[in-house]
C-alpha positions in Angstrom: 262.1 -5.7 31.4 264.4 -4.0 34.3 265.8 -6.4 36.8 265.8 -4.6 40.1 262.5 -6.1 41.7 259.5 -4.2 42.4 259.7 -1.8 45.5 263.8 -3.0 45.6 264.5 0.5 46.4 261.3 2.2 48.0 261.0 2.6 52.4 258.0 2.1 54.0 256.4 5.6 53.4 256.3 4.5 49.8 256.5 6.5 46.6 255.8 10.1 48.1 258.5 9.6 50.7 260.7 8.4 48.0 259.7 11.1 46.0 260.7 13.8 48.5 264.2 12.1 49.2 265.1 12.3 45.7 263.3 15.6 44.5 265.7 17.5 42.1 265.4 21.3 43.6 268.5 23.0 44.5 268.0 23.0 48.3 267.0 18.8 48.0 270.3 18.6 46.1 272.4 20.6 48.6 271.0 17.7 51.7 271.5 14.9 49.4 275.2 16.0 48.2 276.2 17.3 51.8 274.3 14.1 53.6 276.5 11.9 50.9 279.9 13.5 51.9 279.3 13.0 55.2 277.6 9.6 55.4 278.8 7.9 52.7 282.2 9.0 52.2 282.9 9.8 55.7 283.9 13.8 55.5 282.8 17.0 55.6 283.4 20.0 52.9 286.3 21.5 54.7 288.6 18.3 54.4 286.8 16.7 51.3 289.2 15.7 48.3 288.3 16.2 44.8 287.3 12.9 44.6 285.1 13.0 48.0 283.0 15.5 46.7 282.7 13.8 42.8 281.6 10.4 44.5 279.0 12.4 46.6 277.5 14.5 43.6 277.7 11.3 41.4 275.9 9.0 44.6 273.3 12.3 44.7 272.7 11.8 41.3 272.5 8.3 41.4 269.8 8.4 43.9 267.9 10.0 41.5 268.2 7.2 38.5 267.7 4.2 41.4 263.8 6.3 41.5 263.0 5.9 38.1 264.9 2.2 37.8 262.5 1.1 40.1 259.5 2.3 38.9 260.8 1.1 35.3 261.3 -2.1 36.7 257.5 -2.4 38.2 256.2 -1.0 35.1 258.1 -3.4 32.7 257.0 -6.4 34.9 253.8 -5.4 35.2 253.3 -5.2 31.4 255.4 -8.2 30.3 256.9 -6.6 27.5 259.4 -8.4 25.6 262.9 -7.0 26.6 266.1 -6.8 24.3 269.1 -8.2 25.4 271.8 -6.2 24.1 275.0 -8.6 24.1 278.4 -7.0 23.2 281.8 -7.5 24.5 282.2 -3.8 24.8 280.2 -0.8 26.4 282.3 2.0 25.5 280.0 4.4 27.8 282.1 7.2 28.6 282.1 9.7 31.7 278.5 9.4 33.0 278.3 12.2 35.3 277.5 14.8 32.7 275.5 12.5 30.6 273.2 11.4 33.3 272.8 15.2 34.5 271.4 16.0 31.0 269.2 13.3 30.7 267.5 13.5 33.9 267.3 17.4 33.3 269.2 18.7 36.5 272.4 20.1 35.5 271.5 23.9 36.0 270.4 23.0 39.5 273.4 21.1 40.6 275.6 23.6 39.0 273.5 26.4 41.1 273.7 24.3 44.4 277.2 23.3 44.2 278.6 27.2 43.1 277.2 28.2 46.6 279.0 25.3 48.2 282.0 26.8 46.0 282.3 24.0 44.0 282.6 23.9 40.0 280.3 21.4 38.7 281.8 21.4 35.1 285.6 20.8 36.7 284.0 18.1 38.2 282.4 16.6 34.8 285.9 17.2 33.2 288.2 15.3 35.8 285.8 12.3 35.6 287.9 9.1 34.9 286.7 7.0 32.0 285.3 3.4 32.1 287.5 1.6 30.6 285.0 -1.3 28.7 285.6 -0.4 25.5 288.1 -0.2 22.4 286.9 1.7 19.9 283.8 1.8 17.4 282.2 -1.1 18.4 281.8 -0.5 22.1 280.7 3.3 21.5 278.1 2.0 18.9 276.5 -0.5 22.0 276.8 2.6 24.4 274.8 5.2 22.1 272.4 2.1 21.4 271.4 2.0 25.2 271.2 5.3 25.1 268.6 5.4 22.6 267.0 2.2 24.1 266.2 4.1 27.1 265.3 7.3 25.3 262.9 5.5 23.2 261.5 4.0 26.0 262.2 0.3 25.0 262.9 -2.5 27.9 266.4 -3.4 27.5 269.4 -4.8 28.8 273.0 -4.7 28.1 275.2 -7.4 29.1 278.8 -7.3 29.0 282.0 -7.8 31.1 283.1 -5.8 33.9 286.5 -5.3 33.0 289.0 -4.4 36.2 291.4 -2.7 33.6 290.0 -2.1 30.4 292.2 -2.4 27.4 295.2 -0.2 27.8 296.0 3.6 28.9 298.3 4.3 25.5 301.1 6.7 25.9 304.0 7.4 23.4 307.5 6.9 24.2 309.7 8.1 21.3 307.1 7.9 19.1 306.4 4.5 19.9 303.0 3.2 21.6 303.3 2.2 25.2 300.3 -0.2 26.9 300.3 0.9 30.5 297.4 -0.6 32.9 294.1 1.6 32.7 293.5 1.3 36.4 290.2 3.2 35.7 288.7 1.7 39.1 291.4 3.1 41.1 289.0 5.5 42.7 285.9 3.7 42.9 283.0 3.5 40.4 279.9 5.2 42.2 277.4 4.4 39.3 277.6 0.5 39.3 275.5 -1.5 42.0 276.9 -5.1 42.9 274.3 -7.8 42.9 276.4 -10.5 44.5 273.0 -12.5 45.7 272.2 -12.7 41.7 275.6 -14.7 41.1 275.9 -17.4 38.1 278.4 -20.5 38.4 280.1 -20.8 34.8 281.6 -24.2 34.0 284.8 -24.4 31.8 286.7 -27.5 30.5 286.6 -31.0 31.6 284.6 -33.1 29.9 281.1 -35.1 29.1 279.2 -38.0 30.2 276.9 -39.4 28.3 274.1 -41.4 30.3 270.0 -42.7 30.1 268.0 -41.3 33.5 265.7 -42.9 35.0 262.8 -42.7 32.7 265.0 -43.7 29.7 265.9 -40.3 28.2 269.2 -39.7 26.5 271.1 -37.1 28.9 274.6 -35.2 28.6 276.4 -34.2 31.9 279.1 -31.7 31.7 282.1 -32.2 34.2 283.7 -29.2 34.4 287.7 -29.1 35.0 287.1 -25.8 36.5 284.1 -23.4 37.3 284.3 -19.8 38.4 281.6 -17.7 39.9 279.9 -14.8 37.7 278.4 -11.4 39.7 276.5 -8.7 38.0 277.4 -5.2 38.6 274.7 -3.2 37.1 274.7 0.3 36.0 271.2 2.3 35.6 270.9 3.8 32.0 268.6 7.2 31.8 266.7 7.9 28.8 266.6 11.6 28.2 264.1 13.9 29.7 261.4 10.2 30.3 261.3 8.1 33.1 262.6 5.0 31.7 265.4 3.8 33.4 267.3 0.5 31.8 270.1 -1.6 32.9 274.0 -2.3 31.8 274.4 -5.7 33.8 277.9 -6.0 33.5 279.6 -9.3 35.0 282.5 -9.9 37.1 284.8 -13.0 37.5 285.5 -14.4 40.9 286.4 -17.8 42.4 283.7 -20.3 43.7 286.3 -20.5 46.6 288.4 -17.7 47.1 290.8 -18.8 50.2 291.7 -22.5 50.5 292.1 -22.3 54.3 293.9 -26.0 54.5 296.4 -24.9 51.8 297.4 -22.0 53.7 297.6 -23.9 57.0 300.7 -26.1 55.0 302.3 -22.9 54.9 301.7 -22.8 51.0 300.1 -19.2 50.8 300.2 -18.2 47.8 298.5 -21.4 46.9 295.8 -20.5 48.9 294.3 -17.8 47.2 295.6 -19.3 43.5 291.9 -19.9 42.6 290.8 -16.5 43.3 293.6 -15.3 41.0 293.1 -17.5 38.0 289.3 -17.1 38.3 289.8 -13.1 38.3 292.1 -13.5 35.8 289.0 -13.8 33.3 287.3 -10.3 33.3 290.8 -8.4 34.3 291.2 -6.8 31.0 289.5 -6.3 27.3 290.7 -8.1 24.5 294.2 -10.0 25.7 296.5 -10.5 23.7 295.5 -13.6 21.8 298.9 -14.0 19.6 299.5 -17.1 22.0 297.6 -20.2 22.6 296.9 -19.0 26.4 295.8 -15.5 25.2 293.2 -17.0 22.5 292.0 -19.6 25.6 291.9 -17.0 27.9 289.7 -15.2 25.1 287.5 -17.6 24.5 286.8 -18.0 28.1 285.9 -14.6 28.3 283.2 -14.6 25.6 281.5 -17.8 27.4 281.9 -16.1 30.6 279.5 -13.2 30.1 277.5 -14.8 27.4 276.8 -17.8 30.1 276.2 -15.4 32.6 273.6 -13.3 30.9 271.6 -16.4 29.6 271.4 -17.7 33.4 270.4 -14.3 34.2 267.7 -14.1 31.6 266.3 -17.5 32.8 266.2 -16.3 36.3 263.9 -13.1 35.4 261.9 -15.5 33.2 261.4 -17.5 36.6 260.5 -14.4 38.6 257.9 -13.6 36.1 256.7 -16.9 36.6 257.1 -17.8 32.4 257.9 -21.5 31.7 261.3 -21.6 29.8 259.4 -22.3 26.4 258.6 -18.7 26.8 262.1 -17.4 26.3 261.8 -16.0 22.9 258.6 -14.3 23.7 260.5 -12.5 26.6 264.0 -11.4 25.4 265.2 -10.9 21.5 268.9 -11.2 22.2 271.2 -9.5 19.6 274.5 -10.5 19.3 276.9 -7.5 18.3 279.2 -8.9 16.3 280.8 -12.4 16.8 281.9 -12.5 20.2 278.6 -13.1 21.7 278.0 -15.8 19.0 278.7 -19.1 21.4 275.2 -17.8 23.0 273.9 -19.9 20.2 275.5 -23.2 21.8 274.9 -22.1 25.0 270.9 -21.5 24.9 270.8 -24.9 23.4 272.9 -26.6 26.3 270.3 -25.2 28.7 267.2 -25.7 27.2 268.2 -29.4 26.4 270.4 -30.4 29.1 269.1 -28.6 32.2 265.4 -27.9 31.0 264.8 -31.2 28.8 262.9 -29.5 25.9 263.1 -31.5 23.4 266.1 -30.6 20.3 263.4 -29.4 17.5 261.6 -27.4 20.2 264.9 -25.6 21.7 266.1 -25.2 18.3 263.1 -23.2 17.3 263.0 -21.2 20.8 266.9 -20.5 19.8 266.5 -19.2 16.2 263.4 -16.9 17.3 265.7 -15.4 20.3 269.1 -14.3 18.5 269.5 -11.9 15.7 273.3 -11.3 15.0 274.6 -7.6 13.6 278.3 -8.0 11.6 280.3 -5.4 11.6 283.4 -6.3 9.6 284.2 -7.4 5.7 287.4 -8.7 6.6 287.3 -12.3 6.5 290.2 -12.4 8.8 288.2 -10.5 11.1 285.5 -13.4 11.4 286.2 -14.8 14.6 287.4 -18.9 14.3 288.5 -21.3 17.2 290.8 -23.9 16.4 289.1 -27.4 17.2 291.1 -28.7 20.2 291.4 -25.2 21.8 287.2 -25.2 21.7 286.9 -28.8 22.5 289.1 -28.5 25.7 287.5 -25.2 27.1 283.6 -26.0 25.9 283.9 -29.7 25.4 279.7 -29.7 25.5 278.8 -26.9 23.0 281.5 -28.7 20.6 279.0 -31.5 20.6 276.1 -29.4 19.9 277.5 -27.3 17.6 278.3 -30.7 15.5 274.8 -31.7 15.9 273.6 -28.5 14.7 276.2 -28.8 11.9 275.0 -32.0 10.7 271.1 -30.9 10.5 271.9 -27.9 9.2 274.2 -29.3 6.4 271.4 -32.2 5.4 269.2 -28.8 5.2 271.7 -27.5 2.9 272.0 -30.7 0.8 268.7 -30.9 0.2 268.4 -26.8 -0.7 271.8 -27.2 -3.0 271.2 -30.2 -4.2 274.9 -31.7 -5.8 276.4 -28.6 -4.6 278.9 -30.2 -2.2 281.5 -27.2 -2.9 278.7 -24.9 -1.3 277.4 -27.3 1.6 281.6 -27.3 2.6 281.9 -23.6 2.4 278.4 -23.4 4.5 279.8 -25.7 7.4 279.9 -24.7 10.8 283.4 -26.5 11.1 286.3 -25.1 8.6 287.9 -28.2 7.4 290.4 -26.8 4.9 293.2 -26.9 7.0 293.8 -26.9 10.7 290.1 -27.2 11.7 288.2 -24.2 13.2 284.9 -23.4 14.5 283.3 -20.6 12.6 281.8 -18.5 14.8 279.9 -16.5 12.1 278.4 -19.4 10.8 277.1 -20.1 14.2 275.8 -16.6 14.2 274.0 -16.8 10.8 272.8 -20.9 11.3 271.4 -19.9 15.1 269.7 -16.3 14.0 266.7 -15.1 12.8 267.8 -12.0 11.1 271.2 -10.9 10.1 272.2 -7.3 9.4 274.8 -5.2 7.8 275.6 -1.7 9.5 275.3 0.4 6.3 273.9 0.1 3.0 277.0 -0.8 0.9 278.2 -3.0 3.7 275.0 -5.2 3.5 275.2 -5.0 0.3 278.5 -6.8 0.5 278.1 -9.1 3.2 275.2 -10.9 0.9 277.5 -11.0 -2.5 280.8 -11.3 -0.7 281.4 -12.3 2.8 278.6 -14.4 3.2 276.6 -15.4 -0.2 275.5 -18.9 0.6 273.9 -18.1 3.8 272.1 -15.4 1.7 271.2 -18.1 -0.9 270.1 -20.0 1.8 268.0 -17.6 3.4 267.4 -14.5 1.6 264.9 -13.5 3.7 267.1 -13.4 7.2 269.2 -10.4 5.7 268.7 -6.9 6.5 270.3 -3.6 6.7 270.3 -1.1 9.8 272.6 1.7 9.4 274.7 2.8 12.2 273.8 5.8 14.2 275.2 8.1 17.4 273.3 9.7 19.9 273.3 13.3 19.3 272.9 14.0 23.5 276.6 12.5 24.0 278.0 13.9 20.5 276.3 17.2 20.3 274.3 18.6 23.3 277.2 17.4 25.8 280.4 17.8 23.5 279.1 21.2 21.8 277.0 22.8 24.1 277.8 26.3 21.7 276.4 24.6 19.0 273.6 23.3 20.9 272.5 26.5 22.2 272.8 28.1 18.7 270.7 25.2 17.2 268.1 25.9 20.1 268.2 29.3 19.6 267.7 29.3 15.8 264.9 26.3 16.0 263.1 27.4 18.5 263.1 24.9 21.4 264.7 21.6 22.6 262.7 19.1 20.9 265.6 18.4 18.4 267.8 16.8 21.5 265.0 14.0 21.1 264.0 14.1 17.2 267.6 15.1 15.7 266.1 15.0 12.0 264.8 18.0 13.2 267.8 19.8 13.4 267.3 20.5 9.4 265.5 23.4 10.6 269.2 25.3 10.5 269.5 24.5 6.6 267.5 28.1 6.3 270.3 30.0 8.5 273.0 28.5 5.6 272.9 32.0 4.2 272.1 33.9 6.8 275.6 36.0 7.5 274.9 37.0 11.1 274.0 33.2 11.9 277.2 32.1 9.9 279.2 34.4 12.5 278.0 33.1 15.1 278.2 29.6 13.9 282.0 30.3 13.2 282.6 31.7 16.8 281.6 28.5 18.0 283.6 26.3 15.8 286.8 28.8 16.9 285.9 28.4 20.5 286.2 24.5 20.1 289.4 25.0 18.4 290.9 27.0 21.0 290.0 24.0 23.6 291.1 21.5 21.4 294.4 23.5 20.9 294.5 23.8 24.7 294.2 20.2 25.1 296.7 19.2 22.7 299.4 21.7 24.2 298.8 19.8 27.7 299.0 16.4 26.3 301.8 16.8 23.8 303.6 20.1 24.3 302.9 20.8 20.5 301.8 24.4 19.9 298.8 24.7 17.4 297.3 27.9 15.3 293.6 27.7 16.0 293.1 29.8 12.9 294.8 26.8 10.8 292.5 24.0 9.2 291.9 21.3 11.8 292.0 18.0 10.0 291.4 15.3 11.9 292.0 11.3 11.9 291.2 9.8 15.1 290.0 6.1 14.9 291.7 2.8 15.7 294.8 2.4 14.1 294.5 -0.6 11.3 296.2 -0.7 7.7 292.6 -0.6 6.3 291.7 2.6 7.9 294.8 4.3 6.2 296.3 6.3 8.5 299.8 5.7 6.3 297.9 7.4 3.2 297.0 10.5 5.2 300.8 10.5 6.4 301.7 10.4 2.1 299.6 13.2 1.6 301.4 15.0 4.3 304.7 14.2 3.5 304.0 15.2 -0.4 303.0 18.8 1.5 306.1 18.9 3.0 307.8 18.3 0.0 306.1 20.7 -2.1 306.8 23.3 0.9 310.6 22.7 1.0 311.3 22.4 -2.8 308.7 26.0 -3.4 306.2 24.2 -5.6 303.5 25.1 -3.0 301.7 28.1 -3.8 299.5 29.9 -1.3 299.1 27.0 0.9 296.5 26.7 3.5 297.9 26.4 7.1 296.7 22.8 8.3 296.9 21.2 11.7 296.5 17.2 11.4 295.1 15.6 14.0 295.7 12.0 14.6 294.5 9.4 17.8 293.8 6.0 18.0 295.2 2.8 19.7 296.9 -0.2 18.0 296.3 -3.9 19.2 299.1 -4.8 21.5 299.7 -7.6 19.3 299.8 -5.5 15.8 303.0 -4.8 15.1 302.2 -2.9 11.7 299.8 -0.9 13.3 302.3 0.4 16.1 304.9 0.7 13.0 302.1 3.3 12.0 302.1 5.2 14.8 305.6 5.5 15.2 305.7 6.7 11.3 303.3 9.4 12.0 305.1 11.0 15.1 308.2 10.5 13.4 307.1 13.0 10.6 305.2 15.2 13.7 309.1 15.2 15.1 310.4 16.1 11.8 307.9 19.0 10.6 306.9 20.2 13.8 310.7 21.5 14.1 311.2 22.8 10.9 311.0 26.7 10.8 310.6 27.1 7.3 307.1 24.7 7.6 305.9 25.0 10.8 303.8 28.3 9.9 301.7 26.2 7.5 301.9 22.6 8.6 301.7 20.9 12.1 301.5 17.0 12.8 299.7 15.6 15.8 299.4 12.4 17.5 297.5 12.8 20.2 297.8 9.4 22.7 294.7 7.6 24.5 292.0 8.4 22.5 288.9 8.1 24.5 285.3 9.3 24.7 286.5 12.2 26.8 288.9 13.4 24.1 286.4 12.5 21.3 284.3 14.8 23.0 286.7 17.7 22.8 287.9 16.6 19.3 284.5 16.4 17.2 283.2 19.7 17.9 286.8 21.3 17.0 287.2 19.5 13.6 286.6 21.1 10.3 287.8 18.2 8.2 286.9 14.7 8.8 289.1 11.8 7.0 287.5 8.9 6.5 289.7 6.9 3.9 289.7 3.4 4.4 289.6 1.4 1.0 286.4 1.3 -0.3 284.3 -2.1 0.1 286.4 -2.5 3.7 284.9 -0.2 6.3 281.3 -1.5 7.7 279.5 1.6 8.4 281.7 4.1 10.8 280.5 6.2 13.3 283.2 8.7 13.5 282.0 10.0 10.5 278.7 10.9 11.6 280.0 12.4 14.6 281.9 14.8 12.5 279.4 15.3 10.4 276.6 16.3 13.1 279.4 18.5 14.6 279.8 20.4 11.1 282.8 19.0 9.9 283.3 18.0 6.3 284.2 14.9 5.2 287.1 13.8 3.0 286.6 10.3 1.9 286.0 6.9 -0.3 282.7 5.6 -1.1 282.6 3.4 2.0 280.8 2.2 4.5 278.3 4.6 5.9 280.5 7.4 3.9 278.2 6.9 1.3 274.6 7.4 2.4 276.3 10.7 4.5 277.2 11.9 0.9 274.1 11.2 -0.5 272.6 13.5 2.7 274.6 16.5 2.8 274.9 16.7 -1.0 278.1 15.7 -3.0 278.8 19.4 -3.4 279.1 19.3 0.5 281.4 16.0 0.3 285.0 15.6 -0.5 285.1 12.5 -2.4 287.7 10.4 -3.7 289.5 7.3 -4.6 287.6 4.0 -6.1 284.7 2.7 -5.7 284.5 -1.0 -4.0 283.6 -2.8 -7.7 286.6 -1.0 -9.2 288.9 -1.8 -6.4 287.7 -5.5 -7.3 288.1 -4.8 -10.7 291.4 -3.5 -10.3 292.3 -6.5 -8.3 291.5 -9.1 -10.9 292.8 -7.5 -13.6 296.0 -7.2 -11.9 297.4 -4.7 -9.4 301.0 -3.5 -9.7 301.4 -0.9 -7.2 305.2 -0.6 -8.1 304.3 1.1 -11.6 302.3 3.3 -9.8 305.5 4.3 -7.8 307.7 4.7 -11.0 305.1 6.5 -12.9 304.1 9.2 -10.1 307.1 11.6 -9.3 305.2 12.9 -6.2 304.6 9.5 -4.7 308.0 8.7 -5.4 309.4 11.4 -3.6 307.1 10.4 -0.9 308.0 7.4 -0.2 311.5 7.7 -1.0 311.6 10.3 2.0 310.3 7.7 4.2 312.2 4.6 3.0 315.5 6.8 2.8 315.5 7.6 6.5 314.4 11.5 6.2 312.0 11.1 9.2 314.1 8.3 11.1 317.1 9.8 12.0 318.9 8.3 8.9 317.8 4.6 9.7 316.4 3.6 6.3 315.4 0.4 8.1 313.0 1.8 10.3 309.6 2.0 8.0 310.7 -0.9 5.5 307.9 -3.4 6.7 305.6 -0.5 5.7 307.5 0.9 2.5 307.9 -2.5 1.1 304.5 -3.9 1.4 303.5 -0.6 -0.2 305.4 -1.3 -3.3 305.1 -5.0 -3.5 301.4 -6.1 -2.1 299.8 -2.9 -1.2 296.9 -5.0 0.4 294.5 -1.9 0.8 295.4 0.1 -2.3 297.2 3.1 -1.0 299.0 4.2 -4.0 296.0 3.3 -6.3 294.1 6.3 -4.3 296.9 8.2 -3.8 296.5 10.8 -6.6 292.8 11.1 -6.4 293.6 11.7 -2.6 296.4 14.6 -3.2 294.1 16.3 -5.7 290.8 16.1 -3.3 293.2 17.5 -0.7 294.0 20.3 -3.3 290.3 20.9 -3.6 290.0 21.2 0.5 292.2 24.4 0.3 290.8 26.0 -2.7 287.6 25.6 -0.2 288.8 26.5 2.9 290.2 29.8 1.4 286.1 31.0 0.9 285.3 31.3 4.8 282.0 32.2 4.6 281.2 29.2 1.8 283.0 26.9 4.1 280.8 27.5 6.9 277.9 27.3 4.9 278.9 24.0 3.8 279.7 22.8 7.3 276.3 24.2 8.4 274.4 21.9 6.0 276.4 18.9 7.0 275.2 19.1 10.1 271.7 20.2 9.3 271.4 17.0 6.8 272.7 14.5 9.4 269.4 13.5 10.9 269.5 9.9 9.4 272.5 8.9 11.8 271.1 9.0 15.3 271.0 6.0 16.9 267.2 6.9 17.8 266.8 5.8 14.4 269.2 2.7 14.2 267.3 1.9 17.4 263.5 2.3 15.6 264.5 0.3 13.0 265.9 -2.8 15.2 262.8 -3.0 17.0 260.5 -3.0 14.3 262.0 -4.9 12.0 264.3 -7.6 14.0 263.2 -7.3 18.0 259.4 -7.1 17.3 259.2 -5.2 20.3 257.7 -1.5 20.8 257.9 1.5 23.3 256.5 0.9 27.0 256.1 4.7 28.4 255.2 5.8 31.4 251.5 6.9 31.7 251.7 7.3 35.1 253.8 8.3 37.9 257.4 8.2 36.5 259.7 10.7 37.9 
């Protein structure tokens, strides 16, 4: 279901007039653009700024989206199909202009129109400011899923937060990450439509009162300490060459009373706007640093805020459709994207039992039929827990509801596991092992009818290691849906050279909506002419990335070198420092003249460290410190370059993935849930060097082990080594190359003689090595030598690259969404069989 009411955007002239106004022929586009430039921006072409022109173009495109949006809304209401409500703290949607032009199929028409006016459409697309609405894989997955839901014509609404500043804009100063304010809204956002009339009041803090109402029913009243007002910003999400346009609905916090006139008149000018300031803090920035109590409180309030707004909004839609509240699970399938929105289980129960007076048993049945939960982590410490006192101070009524859910659930568990109180203790929604916590993953498991992992290995480990007691209780709830990414964004938009080559080789563009058809490229893998064209496309992409690197960092890299890329969130389990150990080893070989016929390489890193994650920031410093030394050494710079590209984003990803030749996916096996960057690389023909972790396993199975550089321990082998006793210092003592690499780092060679700078990293590797870098080091370095050998045969390397692309058909988000729809959401496509634009 979409949420613009039928006819909301139509004039008295009806559909025919609407069609004329939003026609897509060049003349109609020209008229619309010039109208928006004058009547929306108040400028003529002669005096318009770049941003004026961009906004006028964006509004011209948005008009065409809104027509389809209105028709989609009418169709969804008319048919009453179950709507997917995708709840996510992040939606890393990337720049919108190019994507919307592609999906509306008007890129060429608009390019021609603007060219006649002396405007370069490609320059507008390149310079578009990217929304700061996500951090990494979780948010980008949500964006890919929204694209695939619309392309598959499945009714859907994405719910999240309209962050004013996003996470942060990363710069690197003297090798250290510096977080700057990401002012992505500074020049406006033409794609979002504000709907204050659909605002929602959200309560926070306070206490509860228990009483009996006039007819003798037990009731609970929540008396809040404060209330904030949430208003939605709607962004239309178009499917590829279909009439369906779904909704991304993001919520901004506002004060219920923005200006206190009486306080102002008393001379307290700051106090007069205090409520406005404190309320708006709620949606200022993505993921506030939660090292402090205040940071934890704000993060919990953020999560509750958008979930409360979303569920209230769904109830509003239900009422608009004339359906009783008991029909909620038939109207909506709500997907929890990780534990951030898990509070939705308690919130829906609160709404049903407190405000709609639905009996507990009926409310609980409806709640469990509504929610499904996707787990995205195998790190126990990443499963959200909230200190009980903090939770009670922010959400007192929800804690009471969670206690009651837990009481009933544990009674059920005691019967199911008779006499096993230790298991009951582990299952509890309240962690009682020390300081008491609310376990959000447990709440999501108990309150959902389906639980899934995001790769085959991940889903197995969830059942065996992460949530084994829940699996023993409800094995039927557990499922696996491997992640996917949209080929529209990550091939067609990012790699137009490859897209054109694929269309020519396959004979049509059907592969864009049906990515498995890309398998047709396999028959061209031994065609010399095709391989030559493939290589030209790759080299063009590498030159583009080399230019970006020069502009951003000042480092000049050789496009003829092997582009070895590791771009993802900076985290110890992702093991960027293992890649650094390999770089230092190569450098040591070159300096000691033990390297023979080394292939020239450019190592490219990118990614952000969480502001409070000191060790991850030190890893960035290590990368940049090694880069400073290596890049300035005239003896090696023709064979070895190291680059850290700051502020990795969707826009930069669109330049990086097509240019990459080697994709680094080197997490310790058993730690990465899935990965999606690995899929983007493979789709663009990069070969993977990786552990058998997450979706790497499935990529290796699909592309063939001979076209994949596998190294390191399996998850089982890593666990066995830990159980038998893991002593990393022994590996350091016995491996001369490893010892030489670590000694260069710990001795201060890369830190201007400061031997203590990287001591926290090296001490950890030698004494604990939690993510077992040293155990995988020798295998990794040997595998990298195999990469060198393979790259020397350019024709064979390109053949392997073509096969990686051709055999990546499984990794489209279209396939992921089809599996969710069939197995968990029990909903289906609702295509436009009539007029749809």
